[in-house]
N, C-alpha and C positions, 0 to 999 in steps of 0.2 A: 193789846195781846192779838194775834192772828193764830189761828187753828188750821190745821191742814183738813182740806175738804173732806177727806175720809176718817177723820179723827172719831166719829161715833162708831164707825164699824172697827178701828183699832181698839176701843174699848170693850165691845162686845165681844171682840176676839181674846183679849185679855181675860174678861171674866170668864169664858168659856173654858179657857187652857187652865186657869186656876181652879175651877170647879172641876176638871177631869185632866188631872197632871199626866195619866197614862197615855193621853191623846198625843201628846208631843214626842212621847218615848216610842209610841208606834209609828209616827211621823218620821222620826229621824231613822228608824231601821228601815224604812220602805221607800222614802222619798231621797233624803239627803245623800246616803252613799252614792245612789247613780248618778246623781247631778252633780255631786263633786269630782265623780271620776269624768263625767263628761267635761267638764271645766278645764280639768288638768289634761286629759287625753286627747279630746277632739277638738277643743277650742285653744288649746295651748295655752294663751295668757288670760283665760276666764273671761275674755270679751268678743264681741261679734266684730268680724271684719266687715260686715255688711251693713250698711244704714237702712233707715225707714224700717216702719215695721214687717212689710213683706219680705225683705232681705233677712231680717233677722229670723222669722219665722221660717223661711226657706234654710237658713244656716242651721237652725235648730232641727229642723226635721232631718236633715242629713246626718246630723250629729247622733240624733237619737237612732236612725235607722241602723247606721254602721255599728254603735254601740251595741244594739240589740242583734244584729248579725256575727259580731263578734263575741258574744256572750253565747249564742246559740251554737257556734262553732267549737268554744271551750266545753260546753256541756255535751253537745251529741257526737262530737268530732266532724270531720269534713266528709269523710267517706259516707256515714250515714245521713247527713244532711242532703248531700247530692243524690242519695237512693230515694229521700223521701221527695225530693224535687222531680225526679223523673217520673 
């Protein structure tokens, strides 16, 4: 039998989540929704177009920045955002 190199970390995470079930609910409500939106809206297929770690980091940074800008415009409105930037 072979074990994944991080199997011990996976087991610790599982124990921690089982001991504190509301932790996963909190994570789902704060992280999963924006990440799911990013995969569909910014990345299209949910896959990175660029390869290597640097390319994926750059692509994710652009996607996150555009997502945050879109959210800011939806919350504040274009006019208020431009006024705040001036």
